[in-house]
C-alpha positions as CSV (number, residue, x, y, z in Angstrom):
1,M,154.4,68.9,64.8
2,E,153.3,71.2,67.6
3,N,153.3,74.9,66.9
4,Y,156.0,76.1,69.3
5,T,155.4,79.8,68.7
6,K,152.1,79.7,70.6
7,N,153.6,78.4,73.8
8,T,156.0,79.7,76.5
9,F,159.6,78.6,76.5
10,D,159.0,76.1,79.3
11,M,156.0,74.5,77.6
12,N,158.0,74.3,74.3
13,Y,160.8,72.6,76.2
14,A,158.4,70.1,77.7
15,A,156.9,69.4,74.3
16,A,160.3,69.0,72.7
17,W,161.4,66.7,75.5
18,S,158.3,64.6,75.0
19,A,158.9,64.4,71.2
20,D,162.6,63.6,71.7
21,Q,162.7,61.3,74.8
22,G,159.1,60.0,74.9
23,G,159.9,57.1,72.6
24,F,162.6,55.9,75.0
25,S,160.2,56.2,77.9
26,S,157.6,54.3,75.9
27,S,159.9,51.4,74.9
28,L,161.1,51.2,78.5
29,A,157.6,50.9,79.8
30,V,156.7,48.2,77.2
31,N,159.7,46.2,78.2
32,L,159.0,46.5,81.9
33,L,155.3,45.6,81.4
34,N,156.4,42.5,79.4
35,Y,158.8,41.6,82.2
36,L,156.1,41.8,84.8
37,R,153.7,39.7,82.7
38,D,156.4,37.1,81.9
39,K,157.3,36.8,85.6
40,N,153.6,36.7,86.6
41,I,154.1,39.8,88.8
42,E,150.7,41.4,89.4
43,Y,151.2,45.0,90.4
44,K,148.4,47.5,90.5
45,S,150.1,50.9,91.0
46,V,153.2,52.7,89.9
47,L,155.0,55.9,91.0
48,D,157.5,57.3,88.5
49,I,160.0,59.6,90.1
50,T,161.1,62.4,87.7
51,C,158.4,61.3,85.3
52,G,159.2,63.9,82.6
53,T,156.2,64.3,80.4
54,G,154.4,61.1,81.4
55,E,154.9,58.8,78.4
56,F,156.3,56.0,80.6
57,L,153.2,56.2,82.9
58,A,150.8,56.4,80.0
59,H,151.6,52.8,79.1
60,F,151.0,51.6,82.6
61,S,147.7,53.6,82.8
62,R,146.5,51.9,79.6
63,S,147.4,48.5,81.2
64,G,145.1,49.3,84.2
65,F,147.6,50.6,86.7
66,A,146.9,53.5,89.1
67,C,149.6,56.0,88.1
68,A,151.4,58.9,89.8
69,G,154.5,60.8,89.0
70,T,156.8,63.4,90.6
71,E,158.9,65.9,88.7
72,V,161.2,68.8,89.5
73,A,160.4,70.8,86.4
74,K,157.1,72.7,86.6
75,S,156.7,72.8,82.8
76,M,156.9,69.0,82.7
77,V,154.2,68.7,85.5
78,D,151.9,71.2,83.7
79,Y,152.4,69.4,80.4
80,S,151.8,66.0,81.9
81,K,148.6,67.2,83.8
82,A,147.2,68.6,80.5
83,K,148.1,65.5,78.5
84,Y,147.1,62.9,81.1
85,P,144.4,64.3,83.3
86,N,143.6,60.9,84.7
87,M,147.0,60.6,86.5
88,Q,148.3,62.3,89.5
89,F,151.4,64.5,89.1
90,A,153.3,66.4,91.8
91,L,155.9,69.1,91.5
92,T,158.9,68.6,93.9
93,K,161.9,70.6,94.8
94,N,164.2,67.5,94.9
95,I,163.9,64.2,93.2
96,Y,163.9,62.5,96.5
97,D,160.8,64.4,97.7
98,L,157.8,62.0,97.4
99,P,154.7,64.0,98.5
100,I,152.2,61.7,96.9
101,K,150.3,59.7,99.6
102,G,149.8,56.0,99.5
103,K,151.8,52.9,98.8
104,F,153.0,51.8,95.3
105,D,153.7,48.3,94.0
106,L,156.3,49.6,91.5
107,I,158.4,52.7,91.9
108,T,160.7,53.8,89.0
109,C,163.3,56.5,88.4
110,N,164.4,56.4,84.8
111,H,166.7,58.4,82.5
112,D,169.6,58.1,84.9
113,M,168.1,60.8,87.1
114,V,169.7,59.4,90.3
115,N,172.9,60.7,88.8
116,T,171.7,64.2,89.5
117,L,172.0,63.6,93.2
118,E,175.5,64.9,94.0
119,R,175.9,63.6,97.6
120,F,175.6,60.1,99.0
121,D,173.2,61.4,101.7
122,E,170.8,62.5,98.9
123,W,170.9,58.9,97.6
124,E,170.1,57.7,101.1
125,T,167.2,60.1,101.4
126,L,165.8,58.9,98.1
127,F,166.1,55.2,99.1
128,K,164.5,55.9,102.6
129,N,161.6,57.8,101.0
130,V,161.0,55.1,98.4
131,E,161.0,52.5,101.2
132,K,158.2,54.5,103.0
133,V,155.9,54.4,100.0
134,L,156.8,51.0,98.5
135,S,154.3,48.2,99.0
136,K,155.3,45.0,100.7
137,N,156.9,42.9,97.9
138,G,157.0,45.9,95.7
139,M,159.9,46.8,93.4
140,F,162.0,49.9,93.0
141,M,163.6,50.1,89.5
142,F,166.2,52.8,88.7
143,D,169.1,53.2,86.3
144,Y,172.3,55.2,86.7
145,Y,175.6,55.8,85.1
146,T,178.6,54.3,86.9
147,K,181.8,56.1,87.5
148,Y,183.5,53.9,84.9
149,K,180.8,54.8,82.3
150,L,181.1,58.5,83.0
151,Q,184.9,58.5,82.9
152,N,184.8,57.2,79.3
153,W,182.6,59.8,77.8
154,N,184.2,62.6,75.8
155,E,181.9,64.2,73.3
156,V,178.9,66.5,72.9
157,A,176.1,65.8,70.4
158,F,174.2,68.8,69.0
159,E,171.0,68.3,67.0
160,E,169.5,70.8,64.6
161,S,166.1,70.9,63.0
162,E,163.7,73.4,61.5
163,S,161.8,73.7,64.7
164,M,164.5,73.4,67.4
165,D,168.2,73.2,68.0
166,H,169.4,71.5,71.2
167,V,172.2,69.6,72.8
168,S,171.0,66.0,72.9
169,N,173.9,64.4,74.7
170,I,176.8,65.7,76.8
171,K,179.7,63.4,77.5
172,K,182.5,64.0,80.1
């Protein structure tokens, strides 16, 4: 376990997020890599929008992909750059800002982050910006919660441990 007392709050948050959500990101990456292999899709590069602490990209990097990520939280970018110095990470003001140059075969936006966009024009901006950097025959993969799914949530989950207390899930 990391020694949280030596870090700033922001770096502690990034480390805790990595420990808590990194496993989901890793399993998602493994599943997507298997899908690409099973479908004989040969991509070489991936851009992960709102990449968190980079665990998703790490799997792609180990599989030979050129990897880049964007993130709106400076602590996540700092943590990712330190943990994965061979990848490119960019801090953005909005999730739809894509300042990394070049084209990407695969662009992802995981953890339902598109749900943080509050207006339809923000969704349009995201899709337009993705289209600009997506390679011909590339794929944009994202997940989101539907209105139906959000209407049926009604609880908060709080987790406690010796090292950190946090809200792990908010519903409704």
